[in-house]
Each structure stands twice: as structure tokens, then as C-alpha cells.
C-alpha positions in Angstrom: -12.9 -16.9 -88.5 -15.0 -14.6 -86.4 -16.5 -16.4 -83.3 -19.3 -15.3 -81.0 -20.5 -17.3 -78.0 -24.2 -17.8 -78.5 -25.4 -20.0 -75.7 -27.3 -19.3 -72.5 -30.7 -19.5 -70.9 -33.2 -16.6 -71.0 -36.2 -16.4 -68.8 -39.0 -14.7 -70.8 -42.0 -15.1 -68.5 -42.8 -17.4 -65.5 -43.7 -20.5 -67.6 -41.2 -20.0 -70.4 -37.5 -20.8 -70.7 -35.6 -20.2 -73.9 -32.2 -21.5 -74.8 -31.0 -19.9 -78.0 -28.2 -20.7 -80.3 -29.5 -17.9 -82.6 -29.3 -15.0 -80.2 -26.6 -13.3 -78.2 -27.6 -12.9 -74.6 -26.7 -9.8 -72.7 -26.6 -10.1 -68.9 -29.0 -10.0 -67.0 -30.6 -13.1 -68.4 -33.8 -11.4 -69.5 -32.3 -9.3 -72.3 -31.7 -10.8 -75.7 -30.0 -9.3 -78.7 -30.7 -11.4 -81.8 -28.9 -12.0 -85.0 -29.3 -8.5 -86.3 -26.5 -7.6 -83.9 -24.1 -9.7 -86.0 -24.3 -7.2 -88.8 -21.3 -5.3 -87.5 -17.7 -5.0 -88.7 -15.8 -8.2 -88.1 -13.1 -6.3 -86.3 -15.6 -5.5 -83.6 -16.2 -9.1 -82.9 -12.7 -10.4 -83.4 -11.1 -12.5 -80.6 -7.8 -14.2 -80.3 -6.6 -15.6 -83.7 -6.6 -19.4 -84.0 -3.4 -21.0 -82.8 -2.6 -24.6 -83.7 -1.4 -26.6 -80.7 2.0 -28.1 -81.1 1.4 -30.8 -78.4 -2.2 -31.9 -79.0 -2.6 -35.5 -80.4 -4.0 -35.6 -83.9 -5.9 -38.1 -86.0 -4.9 -38.8 -89.6 -7.0 -35.9 -90.9 -5.1 -33.5 -88.8 -7.8 -32.8 -86.3 -7.3 -33.0 -82.5 -7.8 -36.6 -81.4 -10.3 -36.2 -78.6 -10.2 -39.9 -77.9 -6.4 -40.0 -77.3 -5.0 -40.7 -73.9 -5.3 -38.0 -71.3 -2.1 -35.9 -71.0 0.0 -36.1 -67.8 2.1 -33.6 -65.9 5.8 -33.9 -65.1 4.7 -35.3 -61.8 2.8 -38.1 -63.5 -0.6 -36.7 -62.6 -3.4 -36.4 -65.2 -3.3 -32.9 -66.5 -6.8 -31.2 -66.3 -5.5 -28.1 -68.1 -7.7 -26.9 -70.9 -10.8 -25.0 -71.9 -13.9 -27.1 -71.2 -17.5 -26.7 -72.5 -20.6 -26.8 -70.4 -21.3 -29.8 -68.2 -24.0 -32.2 -69.4 -25.7 -35.1 -67.6 -24.9 -38.5 -69.0 -28.2 -38.8 -70.8 -27.6 -35.4 -72.5 -24.2 -36.0 -73.9 -24.3 -35.9 -77.7 -22.2 -38.1 -80.1 -18.5 -37.3 -80.4 -18.0 -33.7 -81.5 -18.4 -30.3 -79.9 -21.1 -29.5 -77.3 -21.6 -26.1 -78.9 -24.8 -27.0 -80.7 -26.3 -28.4 -77.5 -28.2 -26.2 -75.1 -27.5 -26.1 -71.4 -28.3 -29.1 -69.2 -31.7 -29.3 -67.7 -29.9 -29.4 -64.4 -28.6 -25.9 -65.1 -32.2 -24.8 -65.0 -33.4 -27.1 -62.2 -30.9 -29.3 -60.3 -33.7 -31.8 -59.6 -33.2 -33.0 -63.2 -29.9 -34.5 -62.2 -31.5 -37.1 -59.8 -34.0 -39.8 -60.8 -36.2 -39.1 -57.8 -35.7 -35.4 -57.6 -34.0 -33.4 -54.8 -34.4 -34.4 -51.2 -35.2 -30.8 -50.4 -36.6 -29.7 -47.0 -39.9 -27.9 -46.9 -38.5 -24.4 -46.1 -36.1 -24.7 -49.0 -38.8 -25.9 -51.4 -40.9 -22.9 -50.4 -38.0 -20.5 -51.0 -37.3 -22.1 -54.4 -40.9 -21.8 -55.4 -40.9 -18.1 -54.3 -37.8 -17.4 -56.3 -39.1 -19.0 -59.4 -42.4 -17.3 -59.0 -40.5 -14.0 -59.1 -39.0 -15.0 -62.5 -35.7 -15.7 -60.8 -35.1 -12.0 -60.8 -32.7 -12.2 -57.9 -30.4 -14.8 -59.3 -26.8 -13.7 -59.0 -26.2 -14.2 -62.7 -28.8 -11.6 -63.4 -26.9 -9.0 -61.4 -23.4 -9.8 -62.6 -22.5 -11.5 -59.3 -20.6 -14.8 -58.9 -22.4 -18.1 -59.3 -22.2 -21.2 -57.0 -19.6 -23.7 -58.2 -22.3 -26.4 -58.5 -24.2 -24.4 -61.1 -21.0 -23.1 -62.7 -20.1 -26.7 -63.7 -23.3 -26.6 -65.8 -23.0 -23.0 -67.1 -23.2 -22.8 -70.9 -20.2 -20.4 -71.0 -16.8 -22.3 -71.0 -14.2 -22.5 -68.3 -10.4 -22.7 -68.4 -8.6 -25.0 -66.0 -4.9 -24.2 -65.2 -3.2 -26.9 -63.2 0.1 -26.5 -61.2 1.5 -28.8 -58.5 0.1 -26.7 -55.7 -2.9 -25.0 -57.2 -5.7 -25.8 -59.7 -7.3 -22.6 -60.9 -10.6 -22.4 -62.8 -11.3 -19.3 -64.8 -14.9 -18.9 -65.7 -16.0 -16.9 -68.8 -19.3 -16.4 -66.9 -19.0 -13.1 -65.0 -15.2 -13.3 -65.1 -15.2 -15.8 -62.2 -12.0 -17.1 -60.6 -11.9 -20.1 -58.3 -8.8 -21.5 -56.5 -8.4 -25.1 -55.5 -5.3 -25.5 -53.3 -3.4 -28.8 -53.6 -0.5 -27.9 -51.4 -1.6 -29.8 -48.3 -3.0 -26.9 -46.3 -6.1 -27.5 -44.1 -9.5 -26.1 -44.7 -10.3 -23.1 -42.4 -11.9 -23.7 -39.1 -13.7 -21.7 -36.4 -15.2 -18.4 -37.5 -14.3 -17.3 -41.1 -16.0 -15.2 -43.7 -18.2 -17.1 -46.2 -17.3 -16.8 -49.9 -19.2 -17.1 -53.1 -17.0 -19.9 -54.3 -16.3 -21.3 -50.8 -12.9 -22.6 -49.7 -11.6 -25.5 -51.7 -8.8 -28.0 -51.1 -7.8 -30.8 -53.5 -5.9 -34.1 -53.2 -5.1 -36.8 -55.6 -6.6 -40.3 -55.2 -4.9 -42.2 -58.0 -5.9 -40.4 -61.2 -8.8 -38.6 -59.6 -8.6 -35.1 -58.2 -10.9 -35.0 -55.1 -11.9 -31.5 -54.0 -13.6 -30.6 -50.7 -15.2 -27.2 -50.4 -16.9 -25.5 -47.4 -17.7 -21.9 -46.4 -20.3 -20.9 -49.0 -22.6 -17.9 -48.6 -26.0 -18.8 -47.1 -29.1 -19.2 -49.3 -27.0 -19.4 -52.4 -28.6 -20.3 -55.8 -27.7 -23.8 -57.2 -29.8 -23.4 -60.4 -31.9 -21.0 -62.4 -35.1 -22.0 -60.6 -33.8 -21.1 -57.3 -32.7 -24.3 -55.4 -30.9 -22.9 -52.3 -27.7 -23.9 -50.8 -26.6 -23.0 -47.3 -23.5 -21.9 -45.4 -23.4 -25.4 -43.9 -22.9 -27.1 -47.2 -19.9 -29.3 -48.0 -19.4 -30.0 -51.6 -17.1 -32.9 -52.8 -16.1 -32.9 -56.5 -14.2 -35.8 -58.1 -12.5 -34.7 -61.4 -11.3 -37.4 -63.8 -9.9 -36.8 -67.3 -11.2 -39.8 -69.1 -9.3 -39.1 -72.3 -7.9 -36.1 -74.1 -11.2 -34.6 -74.9 -13.4 -35.7 -71.9 -13.6 -34.5 -68.3 -15.9 -36.4 -65.9 -17.0 -34.7 -62.7 -18.9 -36.4 -59.8 -20.5 -33.9 -57.4 -21.8 -34.7 -53.9 -23.7 -32.0 -52.0 -23.9 -32.6 -48.3 -26.1 -29.8 -46.8 -28.4 -31.1 -44.1 -29.7 -27.6 -43.5 -31.3 -27.5 -46.9 -31.6 -31.2 -47.9 -32.7 -34.3 -45.9 -29.6 -36.3 -47.1 -26.6 -35.9 -49.2 -27.0 -36.5 -53.0 -24.6 -37.2 -55.8 -24.7 -36.7 -59.6 -22.3 -36.9 -62.4 -21.7 -34.8 -65.5 -19.3 -34.6 -68.4 -17.5 -31.7 -70.0 -15.9 -31.8 -73.4 -12.6 -30.1 -74.4 -12.8 -27.0 -76.6 -9.4 -27.3 -78.3 -7.4 -24.5 -79.8 -9.6 -21.7 -78.6 -9.6 -19.2 -75.7 -12.1 -17.6 -73.4 -13.9 -14.5 -74.5 -13.6 -11.4 -72.3 -17.0 -11.1 -70.6 -17.5 -7.9 -68.5 -21.0 -8.4 -67.2 -21.6 -5.0 -65.7 -20.4 -3.0 -68.8 -23.3 -1.1 -70.3 -25.8 -3.2 -68.3 -29.1 -1.4 -68.8 -31.4 -4.3 -67.9 -31.5 -4.3 -64.1 -34.6 -2.0 -64.1 -36.5 -4.5 -66.2 -36.0 -7.4 -63.8 -39.4 -7.6 -62.2 -41.3 -10.3 -60.3 -44.8 -11.6 -61.0 
């Protein structure tokens, strides 16, 4: 079967946001190529052929049993390895089944949607967010094939692949070919003067069946969502990963950034396993002709 990833968010004008399951988006986010593009030879769109997993638990009808117990590594830890769909807030999670027919989380567009009372954002940061959104989010890193902040990447509609080893958990993002390393080998976080990174510096430790990840060293005035909520170089992000069952990954995220927000805040999301598939190669900058069309108000 030929498969094409058909989910993302497209800014059309200042007051319009469109999520399309009917169109293929071409980065940057303002360019949309609709279903007419699908009228091409299947060989052009072919990806990895389907491979049936020999180890996945299955129900009586032969399908992967998403409610089965979470797998474990040789060391007895929950194994987070797999390809995971976009993160959704608890109230957005659909009934059992794939997330693919569900658009991106509202928090992907505006992180304030993740909190009942909105973000505790400082006035300068609120002004910057309003300015960014007023310019049609034209400077968002995703629109220029640059890496996204890990907080937004958890919510990104393109999938991610987790590869877990005893000393390292790697997350490979289909979005902009991102690669994030979470070291679990006991090393300390960097201190003193060090260069900020798009993904920050991340260390993980196990607390029972939960992987707790601490990250620092992000670039200043990063983007945490499409609307332009900023994050600073003083941010400390704590993520708690828990594989609830074979098909469900729960992630609790705490953002502690007193330069940008008046207090830390926490929200949770859920990702669903995409069994027996692989990431699609996504080279954002290839044939990218849209940058000249990214204009403000």
C-alpha cells in the first residue's frame, strides 16, 4: 500500500489556521499542495514495504494488541522503543485506534491550550508572542527548515521514533530530520559557560517505570508553539515518560523558565504507537521555493 503523511498545520492568513488531512504540506508551513499531487506513479511515493513484527503482541484477529502489557528490556526497564504518533492532550485523545485521522493538538498551535488557566506568561513574552503571531508566524523555525523546540516536537503531527539502549535514548523526528539524544549513562549536565543548543542538553534517569529527563541549555527566545510563545536560555524542562501499555506513551512535561513565565507549569499528553511502519525521509530544504512568500502583516 502506498502511504503519504498528510497531517500538519498551515497558516493561511492572520486569523485562519487550517489542519488538513486532504493536502500534503510542503515546508515552509504556508505552502500547500493538494490531492492533485497524488496523481503520480506509485513508485514515486513508495516507502519501506510493510514488515510484520515477529514480537508484537496480537489479538485474536491478528492485529497488534495495543492494550497488551508494555514490553521490557533485558535490564527489566520499560522499553520505549517504537514509532509514536503526535502528542495529544487528555481531552483530545480519540477512542482506541490510530491518531492519524486526528489533527494536531490545539497546544501545538498555542501552548496555552494545555493549561486550564492559560500560560503564566510575563508581559514582555506576551508582547513578543503577539508580535510573532501578528507577523503570521513567518519566523517560526519550522517555516525555515530549522530545528523545533522539544516541547513543541512532542506535539508535532509528524511522527517520531524512539530508540532505547542502556546508556542512551535517541529520538528521531520525521519533522526536519531532527535528532535528539538523552543520555542515561550517569554523566552530569554541563555547567559554567556552554553553547546553547536547539534541543538543549538532556539527561535521563529511571524512577521505577518512569524515565525522568532533565534538559537545560536551550537557545534564547525559542518558539514553543506556532503562535510564538517564547522560551528562554534559562529554561529547565523536565519530562516524565511512561509507557502505559504496548500502544500508549504518556508524557508529563514541566517547564521551569522564570525569565519567560511567572511560575513553572506542567501539562500531560499522550502519544499512540504506530506499529509496523517506518519514518518517511523528510528533507525540508530540498526544492524549498516558499521562503520568499513568507511575509508579515
